[in-house]
SEBA-280005 format. One record per residue (C-alpha): residue number from 1; residue in three letters; x, y, z. Coordinates in steps of 0.2 Angstrom, whole numbers, plus 5000, padded with zeros to 4 digits. Example, Ala and Ser with C-alpha at 12.3 -4.5 7.8 and 13.67 -1.06 7.14 Angstrom:
<pts>
+-----+------+------+------+------+
:  nr : rest :    x :    y :    z :
+-----+------+------+------+------+
:   1 :  ALA : 5062 : 4978 : 5039 :
:   2 :  SER : 5068 : 4995 : 5036 :
+-----+------+------+------+------+
</pts>
This chain:
<pts>
+-----+------+------+------+------+
:  nr : rest :    x :    y :    z :
+-----+------+------+------+------+
:   1 :  MET : 5076 : 5011 : 5032 :
:   2 :  SER : 5088 : 5024 : 5023 :
:   3 :  PHE : 5091 : 5011 : 5010 :
:   4 :  ILE : 5072 : 5011 : 5006 :
:   5 :  LYS : 5072 : 5030 : 5005 :
:   6 :  LEU : 5087 : 5030 : 4993 :
:   7 :  THR : 5078 : 5016 : 4983 :
:   8 :  PHE : 5062 : 5026 : 4983 :
:   9 :  ILE : 5071 : 5042 : 4977 :
:  10 :  SER : 5080 : 5033 : 4963 :
:  11 :  LEU : 5064 : 5025 : 4958 :
:  12 :  LEU : 5055 : 5042 : 4958 :
:  13 :  VAL : 5068 : 5049 : 4946 :
:  14 :  LEU : 5068 : 5033 : 4935 :
:  15 :  PHE : 5049 : 5032 : 4933 :
:  16 :  SER : 5045 : 5051 : 4933 :
:  17 :  ALA : 5044 : 5051 : 4914 :
:  18 :  CYS : 5032 : 5037 : 4913 :
:  19 :  THR : 5021 : 5043 : 4927 :
:  20 :  LYS : 5019 : 5060 : 4919 :
:  21 :  LYS : 5014 : 5053 : 4903 :
:  22 :  SER : 5001 : 5041 : 4911 :
:  23 :  GLU : 4994 : 5053 : 4925 :
:  24 :  LYS : 4978 : 5058 : 4915 :
:  25 :  SER : 4974 : 5040 : 4910 :
:  26 :  THR : 4965 : 5028 : 4921 :
:  27 :  SER : 4969 : 5013 : 4911 :
:  28 :  ALA : 4985 : 5005 : 4903 :
:  29 :  PRO : 4995 : 5019 : 4894 :
:  30 :  GLU : 5002 : 5015 : 4877 :
:  31 :  THR : 5021 : 5019 : 4873 :
:  32 :  GLN : 5026 : 5018 : 4855 :
:  33 :  GLY : 5013 : 5004 : 4851 :
:  34 :  ALA : 5018 : 4994 : 4867 :
:  35 :  VAL : 5004 : 4991 : 4880 :
:  36 :  CYS : 5008 : 4993 : 4898 :
:  37 :  GLU : 5007 : 4976 : 4907 :
:  38 :  ASP : 5007 : 4974 : 4925 :
:  39 :  LYS : 4996 : 4960 : 4929 :
:  40 :  LYS : 5010 : 4950 : 4938 :
:  41 :  LEU : 5015 : 4965 : 4948 :
:  42 :  VAL : 5009 : 4967 : 4966 :
:  43 :  TYR : 5010 : 4986 : 4965 :
:  44 :  LYS : 5002 : 4991 : 4948 :
:  45 :  THR : 5010 : 5004 : 4937 :
:  46 :  CYS : 4997 : 5004 : 4923 :
:  47 :  THR : 4981 : 5009 : 4933 :
:  48 :  GLU : 4980 : 5025 : 4942 :
:  49 :  GLN : 4981 : 5022 : 4961 :
:  50 :  ASP : 4966 : 5032 : 4965 :
:  51 :  VAL : 4956 : 5021 : 4954 :
:  52 :  ILE : 4963 : 5005 : 4963 :
:  53 :  PHE : 4959 : 5014 : 4980 :
:  54 :  ALA : 4941 : 5019 : 4975 :
:  55 :  GLN : 4937 : 5001 : 4969 :
:  56 :  ALA : 4944 : 4994 : 4985 :
:  57 :  GLU : 4935 : 5007 : 4996 :
:  58 :  GLU : 4918 : 5003 : 4987 :
:  59 :  GLN : 4921 : 4984 : 4990 :
:  60 :  ALA : 4925 : 4988 : 5009 :
:  61 :  LYS : 4909 : 4998 : 5011 :
:  62 :  LYS : 4899 : 4984 : 5003 :
:  63 :  ALA : 4907 : 4971 : 5014 :
:  64 :  GLY : 4906 : 4981 : 5030 :
:  65 :  LYS : 4925 : 4979 : 5033 :
:  66 :  PRO : 4939 : 4991 : 5036 :
:  67 :  LEU : 4951 : 4994 : 5021 :
:  68 :  LEU : 4969 : 4989 : 5024 :
:  69 :  VAL : 4979 : 5000 : 5012 :
:  70 :  LYS : 4997 : 4994 : 5010 :
:  71 :  PHE : 5008 : 5007 : 5002 :
:  72 :  GLY : 5024 : 5001 : 4994 :
:  73 :  PHE : 5033 : 4998 : 4977 :
:  74 :  GLU : 5038 : 4983 : 4967 :
:  75 :  ASN : 5057 : 4984 : 4970 :
:  76 :  CYS : 5055 : 4984 : 4989 :
:  77 :  PRO : 5059 : 4967 : 4997 :
:  78 :  TRP : 5050 : 4971 : 5013 :
:  79 :  CYS : 5034 : 4976 : 5003 :
:  80 :  LEU : 5034 : 4960 : 4993 :
:  81 :  ALA : 5038 : 4949 : 5008 :
:  82 :  LEU : 5023 : 4957 : 5018 :
:  83 :  HIS : 5012 : 4954 : 5002 :
:  84 :  LYS : 5017 : 4936 : 5002 :
:  85 :  SER : 5012 : 4934 : 5020 :
:  86 :  PHE : 4995 : 4942 : 5017 :
:  87 :  LYS : 4992 : 4931 : 5001 :
:  88 :  GLU : 5000 : 4914 : 5005 :
:  89 :  GLY : 5008 : 4915 : 5023 :
:  90 :  GLY : 5002 : 4915 : 5041 :
:  91 :  LEU : 4991 : 4931 : 5039 :
:  92 :  LYS : 4981 : 4925 : 5024 :
:  93 :  ASP : 4965 : 4920 : 5033 :
:  94 :  PHE : 4966 : 4934 : 5046 :
:  95 :  VAL : 4968 : 4947 : 5033 :
:  96 :  SER : 4955 : 4940 : 5021 :
:  97 :  GLU : 4942 : 4938 : 5036 :
:  98 :  GLN : 4945 : 4956 : 5043 :
:  99 :  PHE : 4949 : 4967 : 5029 :
: 100 :  VAL : 4948 : 4972 : 5011 :
: 101 :  VAL : 4965 : 4975 : 5005 :
: 102 :  ALA : 4972 : 4988 : 4993 :
: 103 :  GLU : 4990 : 4988 : 4987 :
: 104 :  ILE : 4995 : 5006 : 4982 :
: 105 :  ASN : 5010 : 5010 : 4972 :
: 106 :  ILE : 5018 : 5025 : 4981 :
: 107 :  ILE : 5029 : 5029 : 4966 :
: 108 :  PRO : 5017 : 5038 : 4954 :
: 109 :  ASP : 5009 : 5055 : 4959 :
: 110 :  SER : 4992 : 5046 : 4960 :
: 111 :  GLY : 4999 : 5035 : 4974 :
: 112 :  LYS : 5005 : 5050 : 4984 :
: 113 :  LYS : 4988 : 5058 : 4982 :
: 114 :  VAL : 4980 : 5043 : 4990 :
: 115 :  PHE : 4992 : 5043 : 5004 :
: 116 :  GLU : 4989 : 5061 : 5007 :
: 117 :  LYS : 4970 : 5059 : 5006 :
: 118 :  ILE : 4969 : 5045 : 5019 :
: 119 :  LYS : 4984 : 5047 : 5031 :
: 120 :  GLY : 4973 : 5056 : 5044 :
: 121 :  SER : 4984 : 5062 : 5059 :
: 122 :  TYR : 5000 : 5055 : 5052 :
: 123 :  ALA : 5011 : 5070 : 5051 :
: 124 :  LYS : 5024 : 5064 : 5039 :
: 125 :  LYS : 5024 : 5065 : 5020 :
: 126 :  SER : 5024 : 5050 : 5008 :
: 127 :  ASN : 5043 : 5052 : 5005 :
: 128 :  GLU : 5047 : 5053 : 5024 :
: 129 :  THR : 5041 : 5036 : 5029 :
: 130 :  GLY : 5048 : 5018 : 5027 :
: 131 :  PHE : 5039 : 5005 : 5016 :
: 132 :  PRO : 5028 : 4996 : 5016 :
: 133 :  PHE : 5017 : 5007 : 5026 :
: 134 :  LEU : 5000 : 5002 : 5032 :
: 135 :  ILE : 4984 : 5012 : 5034 :
: 136 :  VAL : 4968 : 5004 : 5041 :
: 137 :  TYR : 4954 : 5015 : 5034 :
: 138 :  ASP : 4936 : 5016 : 5038 :
: 139 :  PRO : 4927 : 5020 : 5022 :
: 140 :  GLN : 4911 : 5024 : 5031 :
: 141 :  LYS : 4918 : 5036 : 5044 :
: 142 :  LYS : 4933 : 5042 : 5032 :
: 143 :  LYS : 4945 : 5040 : 5047 :
: 144 :  SER : 4961 : 5031 : 5047 :
: 145 :  VAL : 4975 : 5023 : 5058 :
: 146 :  HIS : 4992 : 5022 : 5052 :
: 147 :  GLN : 5005 : 5008 : 5056 :
: 148 :  ASP : 5024 : 5010 : 5051 :
: 149 :  THR : 5030 : 4992 : 5048 :
: 150 :  GLY : 5048 : 4995 : 5053 :
: 151 :  ASP : 5043 : 4990 : 5071 :
: 152 :  LEU : 5036 : 4974 : 5064 :
: 153 :  GLU : 5051 : 4968 : 5055 :
: 154 :  ASP : 5060 : 4951 : 5058 :
: 155 :  ASN : 5075 : 4950 : 5046 :
: 156 :  SER : 5082 : 4934 : 5054 :
: 157 :  ASN : 5078 : 4924 : 5038 :
: 158 :  GLY : 5080 : 4938 : 5025 :
: 159 :  LYS : 5068 : 4952 : 5023 :
: 160 :  GLY : 5052 : 4950 : 5032 :
: 161 :  HIS : 5040 : 4953 : 5046 :
: 162 :  ASN : 5035 : 4945 : 5063 :
: 163 :  LEU : 5018 : 4939 : 5059 :
: 164 :  GLN : 5012 : 4939 : 5077 :
: 165 :  LYS : 5017 : 4958 : 5078 :
: 166 :  VAL : 5009 : 4962 : 5062 :
: 167 :  LYS : 4993 : 4953 : 5067 :
: 168 :  LEU : 4993 : 4962 : 5084 :
: 169 :  ALA : 4996 : 4979 : 5076 :
: 170 :  LEU : 4982 : 4977 : 5064 :
: 171 :  SER : 4970 : 4971 : 5077 :
: 172 :  ASN : 4975 : 4986 : 5088 :
: 173 :  ALA : 4973 : 4997 : 5073 :
: 174 :  VAL : 4955 : 4991 : 5070 :
: 175 :  LYS : 4951 : 4994 : 5089 :
: 176 :  LYS : 4958 : 5011 : 5088 :
: 177 :  LEU : 4948 : 5015 : 5072 :
: 178 :  LYS : 4932 : 5009 : 5080 :
: 179 :  SER : 4935 : 5022 : 5094 :
: 180 :  LEU : 4937 : 5037 : 5083 :
+-----+------+------+------+------+
</pts>
């Protein structure tokens, strides 16, 4: 996990100039005539993270589902491996049936603000946790349950997670959320 924290800090320094320039914009910022392109990225960099969250929150309200917020960043191998499990792997059906998913880039300030807004009783700050980091959020009650994914890792075949542990942890988070 310390590798992730070091990578996170390095990325913060690297992207600080870009995020400060685009912090007021809700759409793709332009830099010297070039348009920001992030369509192929899991963790968007061109769109403000609070906009991504608000859209997913509204979708979850309409669907009557909890919002699964996955915090991470593009250069995090664990983040991308978990994303792949959600989209293509053994968790695809479970996740799509049970949740609306928002993938929030934790690097820009707007990502940190989303984290602080919905972290609930989680005591740590965004730079004190490992990634990916999951929050199951009830958009009706404005309550949340957090899940550190470090306990769910299975790195026997590279960077990744034990899918049964992830599914159980998410199921337990939903049960806990309903009891709040």
